[in-house]
C-alpha positions in Angstrom: 14.6 -13.4 19.7 16.4 -10.8 17.6 17.5 -13.2 14.9 14.0 -14.7 14.7 12.5 -11.3 14.5 14.8 -10.1 11.7 14.2 -13.3 9.7 10.5 -13.0 10.0 10.6 -9.4 9.0 12.7 -10.2 5.9 10.3 -12.8 4.8 7.4 -10.4 5.2 9.0 -7.5 3.4 9.4 -9.4 0.1 6.2 -11.3 0.4 3.4 -10.7 -2.2 1.2 -9.2 0.5 3.6 -6.4 1.2 5.2 -6.0 -2.2 2.9 -3.2 -3.3 3.5 -1.2 -0.1 7.2 -1.8 -0.5 7.3 -0.3 -4.0 5.2 2.7 -2.8 7.6 3.2 0.1 10.7 3.1 -2.1 9.0 5.5 -4.6 8.2 8.0 -1.8 11.7 7.7 -0.3 13.3 8.4 -3.6 11.0 11.3 -4.3 11.8 12.9 -0.9 15.5 12.4 -1.5 15.2 13.9 -5.0 13.6 17.0 -3.5 16.4 17.3 -1.0 19.0 16.8 -3.7 17.4 19.5 -5.9 17.3 21.9 -3.0 20.9 21.3 -1.9 22.0 21.6 -5.6 20.4 24.9 -6.1 21.9 26.3 -2.9 25.3 25.0 -4.0 25.0 26.5 -7.5 24.1 29.9 -6.0 27.1 29.7 -3.8 29.5 28.9 -6.6 28.0 31.4 -8.9 28.4 34.1 -6.3 32.1 33.4 -5.9 32.7 33.5 -9.8 35.3 30.7 -9.6 34.9 29.9 -13.3 36.0 33.3 -14.4 39.2 33.4 -12.4 40.1 29.8 -11.7 38.4 27.4 -14.2 40.2 24.3 -12.8 39.1 25.1 -9.2 35.6 25.6 -10.4 35.6 22.1 -12.0 37.1 20.6 -8.8 34.6 22.3 -6.6 31.8 20.9 -8.8 32.9 17.3 -8.4 33.7 17.7 -4.7 30.4 19.2 -4.1 28.6 16.4 -5.9 30.4 13.9 -3.6 29.5 16.0 -0.6 25.8 16.1 -1.6 25.8 12.3 -1.8 27.3 12.0 1.7 24.8 14.5 3.0 21.9 12.3 1.6 23.3 9.3 3.4 23.1 11.2 6.7 19.7 12.5 5.9 18.2 9.1 4.9 17.3 8.2 8.6 15.2 11.3 8.8 13.5 10.6 5.5 12.9 7.0 6.6 11.2 8.3 9.8 8.7 10.3 7.7 8.0 7.4 5.3 7.6 4.9 8.2 5.0 7.1 9.8 3.0 7.1 6.5 3.1 3.4 5.9 3.4 1.7 9.3 -0.3 1.0 9.9 -0.6 -0.6 6.4 2.4 -2.8 7.1 1.2 -3.6 10.6 -2.3 -4.6 9.4 -0.8 -7.1 6.9 1.7 -8.6 9.3 -0.7 -8.9 12.2 -3.4 -10.4 10.0 -1.1 -12.9 8.4 1.2 -13.9 11.3 -1.1 -13.3 14.3 -4.7 -13.9 13.2 -5.8 -15.1 16.6 -4.8 -11.9 18.3 -7.0 -8.8 18.5 -6.0 -6.3 15.8 -4.3 -3.1 16.7 -5.9 0.4 16.3 -4.5 2.5 13.4 -3.4 6.0 14.3 -5.4 8.8 12.7 -3.7 9.8 9.5 -2.8 13.3 10.6 -1.4 12.0 13.9 0.7 9.4 12.1 2.2 12.0 9.8 2.9 14.4 12.6 4.5 11.5 14.5 6.7 10.7 11.6 7.6 14.4 11.1 8.5 14.8 14.7 10.9 11.9 14.7 12.1 13.0 11.3 13.0 16.4 12.7 14.8 14.9 15.7 16.7 12.5 13.5 17.6 15.3 11.1 19.0 17.4 14.0 21.1 14.4 15.4 22.4 13.4 12.0 23.4 17.0 11.1 25.6 16.9 14.2 27.0 13.6 13.1 27.6 15.1 9.6 29.7 17.9 11.2 31.9 15.2 12.7 32.5 13.7 9.3 36.2 14.6 9.2 36.9 13.3 12.7 38.3 9.8 12.2 37.0 7.1 14.5 34.1 9.2 15.8 31.9 10.1 12.8 30.7 6.6 11.9 30.4 5.6 15.6 28.2 8.7 16.4 26.1 8.0 13.3 25.6 4.4 14.1 24.8 4.8 17.9 22.6 7.8 17.4 20.5 6.1 14.7 20.3 2.8 16.6 18.7 4.7 19.4 16.4 6.9 17.3 15.3 4.2 14.9 14.6 1.7 17.7 12.5 4.3 19.6 10.6 5.5 16.6 9.7 2.1 15.0 8.9 0.5 18.3 6.6 3.3 19.5 4.8 3.3 16.2 4.2 -0.5 16.3 3.3 -0.7 20.0 1.2 2.5 19.9 -1.4 0.5 18.0 -2.1 -1.3 21.2 -0.9 0.8 24.1 -1.2 4.3 25.5 1.9 6.5 25.1 2.7 6.0 28.8 2.5 2.2 28.5 4.6 2.2 25.3 7.3 4.1 27.1 7.2 1.7 30.0 7.3 -1.3 27.7 10.3 0.1 25.8 12.1 0.9 29.0 11.5 -2.7 30.3 13.1 -4.2 27.2 15.5 -1.4 26.3 18.3 -3.8 25.4 16.3 -5.9 23.0 14.7 -2.9 21.4 18.0 -1.1 21.0 19.5 -4.2 19.4 16.8 -4.1 16.8 17.6 -0.4 16.3 21.2 -1.3 15.7 20.1 -3.7 12.9 18.2 -0.8 11.3 21.1 1.6 11.7 23.3 -1.0 10.0 20.8 -1.4 7.2 20.8 2.4 6.6 24.5 2.1 5.7 24.0 -0.4 3.0 23.4 1.2 -0.4 20.1 0.2 -2.2 19.0 -2.0 0.6 18.6 1.1 2.8 15.6 2.0 0.7 13.6 -0.8 2.3 14.3 0.5 5.9 10.8 1.9 6.5 9.0 -1.2 5.6 11.5 -3.6 7.1 11.7 -1.6 10.3 7.9 -1.5 10.6 7.5 -5.3 10.1 10.4 -6.1 12.4 9.0 -4.0 15.3 5.5 -5.5 14.8 7.0 -8.9 15.3 9.2 -7.7 18.2 6.2 -6.1 20.0 4.2 -9.3 19.6 7.1 -11.4 21.0 7.7 -9.1 23.9 4.0 -9.2 24.9 3.5 -12.9 24.2 2.3 -13.5 27.8 -1.5 -13.3 27.7 -1.6 -11.3 30.9 0.5 -8.6 29.2 -0.7 -8.9 25.6 -3.0 -5.9 25.8 -3.5 -3.1 28.3 -6.6 -3.3 30.4 -9.7 -2.1 28.6 -8.3 -2.6 25.1 -10.3 -5.8 24.4 -13.5 -4.1 25.8 -13.0 -1.1 23.5 -12.3 -3.4 20.5 -15.5 -5.4 21.2 -17.6 -2.3 21.5 -16.1 -0.9 18.2 -16.8 -4.2 16.5 -20.4 -4.1 17.5 
């Protein structure tokens, strides 16, 4: 199931129907990373200026500048999952509507989250991801542990975030939690794919859209049984809203 879901999501991400959303997602991701970079750079400049290294040790000042630049790049890698969470919350419903309409036209469509709720949802997961990845960043110089902590933590967080966003279009929060618990191994494996994607330069920029599309497909496959496709009352509400 996982391989089929990954392949289906990869096809959707680069399809003409999602191309516009993909470029917007990449633009927003780069803009947020640029803001983080500017903020961290200013903090670093203030720190170096306060220590007056250039006046006493010019060579050390130059070395500190290059090392700091590398450090900022590493920091952005660890912050990318948090940024991805925010971007995913913003674009998921757009992606889900396209994927559901093209791939599952016979199924009742999901209900989009209110804009404010979707943003708050993304910010909540972004804050949680930021906290976890800052801990992983502190373990950067512990060989054999740092990458493992980064990968495992983000596999769990990304699987939870993207699946809850996709399934939340059809289910109540309680039902989403139950569904994720019933299929925790499959959902976590999908999160591992996303955690691996985050580690690949350039390709990690498509994580929000790819993750959203993949979890839409996964939710559909996990609820393929007609008896479990929608929670009780969803079809009735959808029919009433359509009228």
